[in-house]
C-alpha positions in Angstrom: -2.1 -46.5 -47.9 -4.2 -46.9 -44.8 -7.4 -44.8 -44.5 -7.4 -42.3 -41.6 -10.4 -42.2 -39.4 -12.3 -38.9 -39.9 -12.2 -38.2 -36.2 -8.5 -37.7 -36.3 -8.6 -35.4 -39.4 -11.3 -33.0 -38.0 -10.5 -33.2 -34.3 -9.2 -30.0 -32.7 -7.1 -30.1 -29.6 -9.2 -29.8 -26.5 -9.3 -26.4 -24.7 -8.2 -26.7 -21.1 -11.2 -25.8 -19.0 -9.5 -24.2 -16.0 -11.0 -21.2 -14.3 -9.1 -18.9 -11.9 -10.6 -16.5 -9.4 -10.3 -13.6 -11.9 -12.0 -15.7 -14.7 -14.9 -16.6 -12.5 -15.4 -13.1 -11.1 -15.5 -11.7 -14.7 -18.1 -14.3 -15.6 -20.5 -13.2 -12.8 -23.0 -10.6 -13.9 -24.8 -8.6 -11.2 -27.8 -7.7 -13.3 -29.0 -11.3 -13.5 -32.4 -11.5 -11.8 -31.6 -13.5 -8.6 -28.5 -11.4 -7.9 -30.2 -8.1 -8.6 -33.3 -8.8 -6.4 -31.9 -10.7 -3.4 -28.1 -10.3 -3.1 -28.4 -7.2 -0.9 -30.1 -9.3 1.7 -26.9 -11.3 2.4 -25.3 -9.5 5.3 -22.1 -11.5 5.7 -20.2 -14.7 4.9 -18.6 -16.7 7.7 -15.6 -18.9 7.2 -16.3 -22.3 8.8 -13.2 -24.2 8.3 -11.1 -26.4 6.1 -11.3 -30.1 5.4 -9.8 -32.3 2.7 -8.6 -29.3 0.7 -12.0 -27.6 0.7 -12.8 -24.3 2.3 -16.3 -24.2 3.8 -18.3 -21.0 4.3 -21.7 -20.2 5.7 -23.9 -17.7 4.0 -27.0 -16.8 6.1 -30.4 -16.0 4.9 -33.6 -14.8 6.7 -34.4 -18.3 8.1 -31.3 -20.4 8.1 -28.5 -20.3 5.6 -26.5 -22.2 3.0 -23.0 -23.7 3.0 -20.7 -22.8 0.1 -17.5 -24.7 -0.7 -14.3 -23.5 -2.5 -11.6 -25.9 -3.6 -8.3 -25.1 -5.2 -6.9 -27.7 -7.7 -3.3 -26.8 -6.9 -3.8 -26.8 -3.1 -1.6 -29.9 -2.4 1.1 -28.7 -4.7 1.3 -25.4 -2.8 1.2 -27.1 0.6 4.1 -29.4 -0.4 6.3 -26.5 -1.6 8.3 -25.7 1.5 10.2 -22.9 -0.3 7.4 -20.4 0.0 5.6 -19.2 3.1 2.0 -20.2 3.8 0.9 -16.6 3.2 2.6 -16.6 -0.2 1.1 -19.9 -1.0 -2.4 -18.6 -0.1 -1.9 -15.6 -2.4 -0.7 -17.8 -5.2 -3.7 -20.0 -4.9 -6.1 -17.1 -4.8 -4.7 -15.1 -7.8 -3.4 -18.0 -9.9 -5.0 -21.2 -8.8 -7.9 -22.9 -10.5 -11.1 -23.1 -8.5 -13.9 -25.5 -8.0 -17.1 -24.4 -6.3 -20.3 -25.8 -4.8 -23.3 -24.5 -2.9 -26.0 -26.4 -1.1 -28.9 -24.0 -2.0 -31.6 -25.3 -4.3 -31.1 -22.5 -6.8 -27.6 -23.6 -7.5 -28.9 -27.0 -8.7 -32.3 -26.2 -10.2 -31.4 -23.0 -12.0 -28.5 -24.8 -13.7 -25.4 -23.1 -12.2 -24.1 -26.5 -11.2 -24.5 -27.8 -14.8 -22.8 -24.6 -16.2 -19.9 -25.0 -13.8 -19.6 -28.7 -14.7 -19.2 -27.6 -18.4 -16.3 -25.3 -17.3 -14.8 -28.0 -14.9 -15.5 -25.7 -11.9 -18.1 -27.8 -10.1 -16.9 -29.9 -7.1 -20.0 -32.1 -7.6 -20.6 -32.6 -11.3 -24.1 -32.3 -12.7 -24.6 -33.8 -16.2 -28.3 -32.9 -16.6 -29.1 -29.9 -18.7 -31.5 -27.3 -17.0 -34.1 -27.4 -19.8 -37.0 -26.2 -17.7 -35.7 -23.4 -15.5 -32.7 -22.1 -17.3 -32.4 -23.3 -20.9 -30.5 -20.2 -22.0 -27.8 -21.0 -19.4 -27.8 -17.6 -17.8 -25.7 -16.9 -14.8 -22.6 -18.7 -13.5 -23.0 -18.8 -9.7 -25.8 -18.5 -7.3 -26.0 -15.4 -5.1 -24.4 -17.3 -2.2 -21.4 -18.3 -4.2 -21.1 -14.8 -5.7 -21.0 -13.3 -2.2 -18.5 -15.9 -1.0 -16.2 -15.2 -4.0 -16.4 -11.5 -3.4 -15.1 -11.9 0.2 -12.6 -14.7 -0.6 -9.6 -12.3 -0.9 -10.3 -11.3 2.7 -9.8 -14.9 3.8 -6.3 -15.4 2.6 -5.3 -15.4 6.3 -7.6 -18.3 7.0 -6.2 -20.1 3.9 -2.6 -19.6 5.1 -3.6 -20.9 8.5 -5.0 -24.0 6.9 -1.9 -24.4 4.8 0.3 -24.1 7.9 -1.8 -26.7 9.7 -1.6 -29.2 6.8 2.1 -28.7 6.5 2.5 -29.4 10.2 0.4 -32.6 9.8 2.5 -33.8 6.9 5.8 -32.7 8.5 6.7 -30.2 5.8 8.8 -27.3 7.1 9.1 -23.8 5.5 12.7 -23.3 4.4 13.1 -19.8 3.0 15.4 -19.4 0.1 18.2 -16.8 -0.1 15.9 -14.4 -1.9 12.7 -14.7 0.0 
């Protein structure tokens, strides 16, 4: 009888690392230091547009501001489904779709949120380096800019549906409602 490699005996099936909007919002804690001290200074989040399946937002600060990005893994799948309206597709993406995130602020990178999100397969731009100096306990999940963007994301389903309609028009996909829609 042939010997079985120990890897195959002890190996557990991999857990799918997919995070929905609800999962991410439940992982955000408002009592973490940067959120508690500075999040009230963010007055608004402005939707900037859509490009290559990524929604871009601008989060201002006292001097300039930072761009945040939200990507849905199932975006193309929902765009190509002509049986549901663009509004329904946007709602399905928001409440059931898996997200990927990115922020251009230094805290996102240096405090390890980008690394933490990479471990959960949520980072648009992966970061393999462990934040051993600034955040070795891996506290937090998003920077305050992404937190604020995620809090207002449900208010931008109209912008999402407009982007879906535009992409459907580009690709020549028509909405054909079914008998029960």
